[in-house]
N, C-alpha and C positions, 0 to 999 in steps of 0.2 A: 478507469479504475485509479490511475495515478492522480487524476484531478480530484478525486474524492479524498485522498489522504495527503495531498501536497501541503496542507497547513501545518504538518508536524505534530498534530494532536492525535491521541489514541482514538481509533474508530473500531466499533464492533464489527466482527466478521459478518454477522447477520445483516447489519445495515448495508455493508458493501455488496453482499449477495443480492439483497432486495433492490438496491439502486442500479446495479449493473445488469440485472436480469439474467445473470449467468447461474449455472448450477453451483451448488455448494462445493462439490469435488473439483470442478473446473476453477473456481475462484481460489480454492486452497492451493491448487497446483501452480497457478500464476503467482500467488503471494509467496509460496515457498521458493519459487525461482528467484523472485526479487530479493528475498531474504538471503538465499544462498550466495547471491552476488553483492550482498551488503548495501542494497538500496533502501531497504525497509527494516524496521524492527518488528518482529512477529512474536507475540506472546501467545503460544498455543494453548496454555492452560487457561488463560483468561479470555481467549478467543478475540484478541484485539491486535490491531496493526497500526503502525504510524510510519510516515516517511522519516528517514534519518537525515542527518546533516548532508551526507553525500548526495542524496537525491534532491533535496531542497536547493542545494547549491547548484547542481546541474540544471535544474528547472529554471532557476533565476538567470543563469548565464544564457540559456537558450532563448529566454524571453526577450533579452536585450538585443539580440541579433536581428 
């Protein structure tokens, strides 16, 4: 799931559900967890999500190791 949003662009929740093959409720639960810990920006009204700076920075740091 993180690989799908790591580019920092907005992604539709529906697209994430389809690509991960997880149920909608399970996907929402995971995304809400990531949002609660400030790894992603979650727009519940527009049903979109994107990785925020903290997550993209973390991912870049772990790639170089």
